[in-house]
N, C-alpha and C positions, 0 to 999 in steps of 0.2 A: 706267379704270385701276383695278386691284384694290388693296385695302388690303394693306400688308405683313403685317398680323396674320393675313390669310387664308392666307398661305403657311407659317405656323408650326404646328407640331404642338401638341396640348393640353399635353404635358409642357413644351414651350418657353414656352408662355403662362403656365402655372402658375409656372415658374421665374422668369419676368419679373416676375410679381406679387410673389413672395417677395423679390425683389431690390429692389423699390421702397422708398425710404426711409420713406415714411409707414407702410407695413406693418411694416417693421423697428422703427421707433420705437414703434408701438403694441404690438408684441410685447415690446419691452424694458420699457416702462412697465407692461404687464400683469404680467409676471413679477416686476418690482420690487415692485409693489403686493402680490402674493401672498407674496413672500419677507418683506417687511417686516411684513405682517399676522400672520405666524407669531410675530414677536418683540414686536409693539407693546404687548401687554397685560401683559408681564412686568416686574415691578419688581425690579431687581438690588439687591444690598446697597450698592453705591456710590451708586446713585440714592437709596436710602433714607437713607444715612448722610451724604452730602455734597451732592449736587446739589439735592435737594428742600429741605433746610434753607437753602441759599443762596438758592434761589428764594423761599422764604417770608420770608427776611430782607428781600428787596427789596419784597415785598408789604407788610410791616409798616413798614419804615423809609423806603420810597420809593426810586426808582431813583437819586437823587442822595444823599440822606441816608445810604443804606446804606454809602457809602464813607467815612464820617466816621471809621471805625476798622477795623482789619483783621478780617476774618471768614472768610477763605478761604485755602487753600494754593494756589490758582490765581492766575495773574497777571490784572490788570485787563481786558485786551482781551476775553477770553471773558466776563468778568463784565459788561462793558458790554452785550454782546449779550443776556445772560441778564436784565439789568435791563430792556432794551427788551421782551423777551418777557413779562416779569412784568406789564406793563401790560395784558395780555390775560387775566389770571387769572380774570376773571369769565365768560369764554367757553368755557373748557375746563379740564380737570384739569391740575394742575401737571406731573405726569409727562409727559403728552402734549404739553404746550407745550415742555418741555425736549427731548423727542425730535424735535419738529417743527423746533426750532432745529438739531439735529444733522442732520436731513435737508436743511435749507437749506445746511448746511456741505458735505454730499455733493454738492449741486448746484454749489456753488462749486468743489469739487475736480474734478468732472466737467468744468466749464469749463476748469480749469487743465490737465487731461489732454488735452483737445481742443486747447488752445493749444500744448502741447508737440508733439502729433502734427502740428499744422499747421506748426510750426517745422521738423519733419523732412520736410515735403513730403507728409504724409498727409492723411486726411480727418478734419477736426476733429469732425464730428458723432458719430463713434464713441466720443468721450469719454463719451457717455451710457451706455456699457457698464459704467461704474463703478457705476451703480445696481443692477446684478445681480451685482457682485463679492461673494462671500459675506462676506469680512472687512469690507467697507464696509457691508454690510447689518447685520451684527452690531454694528459700531461705532456706527451711528446709531440703528437701530430697536430694538435690545436694550439696549445700554449707555448710549445718549444722550450719547456723549462728543464732544469738540471736536477730535479728531485731524484731521478733514477740513479744518479751517481752517488749521492750521499746515502740514499736508501739502500742501494746495493752494497755499499761498504759496510753499513750497519748490519745487514743480513749476513755478510761474510764474517763479521765480528761475532755474531751470535753462533754461527756454525762452528767457528774455531773454538769458541768457549765451550760449546757442547762437546767437542772432541777432546777437550783438555789442552788445547794449544793456546795457552794464555798470551804468549808473546805475540803471535799472529793476530789474536783477537784485539789486543790493545793497539797494535799498529793500525789495524783497520779502523778502530775507533778514532784515532788521530786523523786519518785520511777523511773519514766521514765528517768530523767536526770542522775540518779545514774547508770543506765544501759548504756546509750549512750548520748554523747553530742548532737547528732542529735535531741534529744527531744526539743531542743531550736527552732526547726522549728515551733512549735506551740506557742511559746512565744508571738508573736504580738497579736494573738487572745486572749490568756489568759489575758495578761496585759490590753488590751482594754476592755475586759469584766469586769475585776476587777474595772477599772476606771468607767465604765458605771454603775456598781452596787454600787459604793461608798463603797467598801469593807473596813472594819476596818484595820488600819495599821498593827496590830499584826498578822493578817492572812497572810500578805505578807511574813512572815518569815517561814511559814510552809514548803515550798519546800526545803529550806536550812536545816531545822531540819530533814526532811525525808532523804535527801541526806546524812547528817552527821551520822544519825543513821545507815544507811546501810554501811557506811565506817567503823564504829566503830569495828565490830568483827575482820576485817583484821588488824586494828591498834592494837587491844589488843593481837592479835596473833604474832605481831612483825613487821608488815609492817610499815615503818616510815611514819608519818603523812605528812611530807613535800613531800615525793614521791607520796603518794596518791593524794595530791593536784595538782601534776604536770602531772598526766596521760593524761589529755585532751590537755594541751599545748604541751606535747611531741608528741602526735598523730598528731596534726596539723603541727608541725615542721618537722615531718618525711615524709610528703607528699608534695613533692616539684615540682609537675607539675600541669598544669591548671585544670585537672580533667578528669574523665572517665564517667561522667553522660551525658545524652542527653540534654545538655544545650549549650548555645553559646560558652562556654569555651572548648568544645570538639574540635572545629576547631583549636583553639590555641594549644591544646595538640598535634595535628597531624602535623600542618604546622609550628608553630613557638613558641615552649614552652619557650625558653629562653627570647624572646622579651616580651612574655605575662606576665612574672613575674613582669615587670615594670608597668603593668597596672592592677594588682590585686585590687588596691585601687578603681578602677572604679566599680568593682563588689561589693566591700564592701559598697561603698557609695550608689549605686543603691539599694542594698538589704536593707540598713538602711532606705532609703526613703520609700521603699515599706512597710517595717515593721511599720513605723510610720503611713502610710496611712491605712494599715489594722487595726492597733490598734484603730485609730480614727473611722473607720467604725464599728468595734466591739463594741466600747463604745456606739455608737448610736443605735446598734441593740441588746442591752443586754436583751431586753424583747421579741425578735422575734426569736424563735427557728430555723425556717428554714433558715433565714439569717445567724444565728450563725453557723450552720453546714457548709454552703457554704463558710463562712469567714474562718473557721478552715481549710477547704480544700484549699482555696486560699493561706493561710499562709503556708501550707505544700507543696504547689507547687511553690510559688513565691521565697521563700528563696533559696532552692536548685537550682532553675532555674537561679537565678541571681548571686549566689556566685561562686567564683572560688574554686578549690581544692575539688570538690565534687566527692565522690565515686559513683560507678555504682549502688549501692543499695539504694541511698538516696531518691528515690521517694516512698519508701515502705510505709511510713505513708500516703502519698497521695493515694496509692493503697487501703489502709484500709478505709479511709474516703470516697473515691469515690464509693467504693462498698456499704458502708452504705447508701450513698445518693441514689444510684441506686435502692437498695432494698426498701428504704422508698418511693421513687417517681419514679416508672418505666415509666418515660416519655421520649420522644425522646431526648430532650436536655440533660437531666441528664444522660441517658444511653450513649450518645455520649461522655460526659465528662469522664465517667468511662472507656469506651473503649480507648479513646485517652490517658488517664493516664496510662492504662495498657500497651499499645503499647510503650509509651515512656519508661516505666520501663523495659519492656522486651528487647527493642533494646539497652538500656543501658547495660544490663547484657551481651550482645554479646561481649562488650569490654573485660570483665573479662574472659568469657568462652573460648575465642579464643586468649587470651594473647595480645590483642590489634591489632592483625593482620587483624581483620575484623572490625576495628573501623568505616569504611565507612558506615556500616549498622547502627551504632549508630547515624550518621548524620541524618538518616531518622527519628529518634526519636525526634529530636529538634522541627520540626513543630507540631508534635502531642502534645508535652509538651506545646508549645506555645498556641495551640488551647485549650487545657484543662485549661490553665491559664486564657485566655481571657473569655472563657465561664463560668468558676467559678466566675469570677468577675461580669459578667452580671447576673448570677443566684443569686448571693448574693445581688445585688442591687434591684432586682425585688420584693422580699418580705420585703424590708425595710432596707437593709444594705447600708446606705448612709453616706455621710459626716455629722458630727454632727452639729446641730444648737445650738448655744450658747444661753441658756435661763435659767432663774431662775426656779428651781423646788422645790416643797415642800419636796421631799424625793426621795429615790432611786426608779428606775423603777421596777415595778412588772412584773413577768412572764406572758406572754399572751399565750393562748393556740391556736397557729396557726399551730400546727403540724397536718399532715394529715395521715390517715391510709393508708398503702400500699394496692394496689389492689391485 
């Protein structure tokens, strides 16, 4: 009996080899290594002015003694990880250890993206594509930032909520917010889903408890609780111009930042209205997994797009969620959303990389962000994410299996 491979043409055999996961994984890792190597040796001004002094403080004061008094405008969870990495200061340069920690964060975020894809019925392993997403490469290998940690926690919260595991979702929300206040971008979706699921009141306290638990070690080491509580307000107060993200406020940053300060309330009011609308849609789509994913993406796009004082990295969560959507449903409209989101994110980073001197390129990111926002709204409504109809129900909605397996 002849082997099935003998009946295949050379082109079919080559295509079969290219489709093999070990070959695809090797290609992803090789490309990721090349992309990261382009950025690895560069020291940014944030690395020089903030991350390296914090690292050196751990080396000097010790990983525990360093927390005896405030020394950073970041919250402790990231600093715990930095303290651990500082133990290896004798084996590699400080900058490379900081960036290695960020790459580890990318691995965590890739796992989270894969988990979300799995929740939608797709192939988890393709979460590895995050390693070659340009904004993720820049975030880790060039900037050495910690966005992958809070972003990955948010993605895990979305995946858990879609599965119906509310407790896990809320705990991940608390972890994400403990790393960065930008985790609040997912709050409209989470709150809407909680209302739609008629979640017991006691579960609403879980994010606060998770946040407090992660602050406790620093407090026990000597960091005053009052100053821990004021880290996020202090961050907001220190950022006094309209923003560096590809949203409408970038125009105000370039042309009239002083006048724009008097109109920040417009952005806050608009974002609040959008948050309420997204929450209402999420409440009505609590049993529709596909709609829930696009509503989470809509939340991650709408708030940073509308709010003032947004940094250039604040589309990072949208990058993760749009990648998960594109892997789950590789259809033209979904792929367009992912590409538009990535372009908006990359063009935002131009503001930082060139110290604002090339901010005109960031202007080009605004229409891409707007396109991704509008299309995410349309994609959320198609599978059932709509305004709620007020009616009496015998009980909370149950999860429906409308997830589709990725091709």
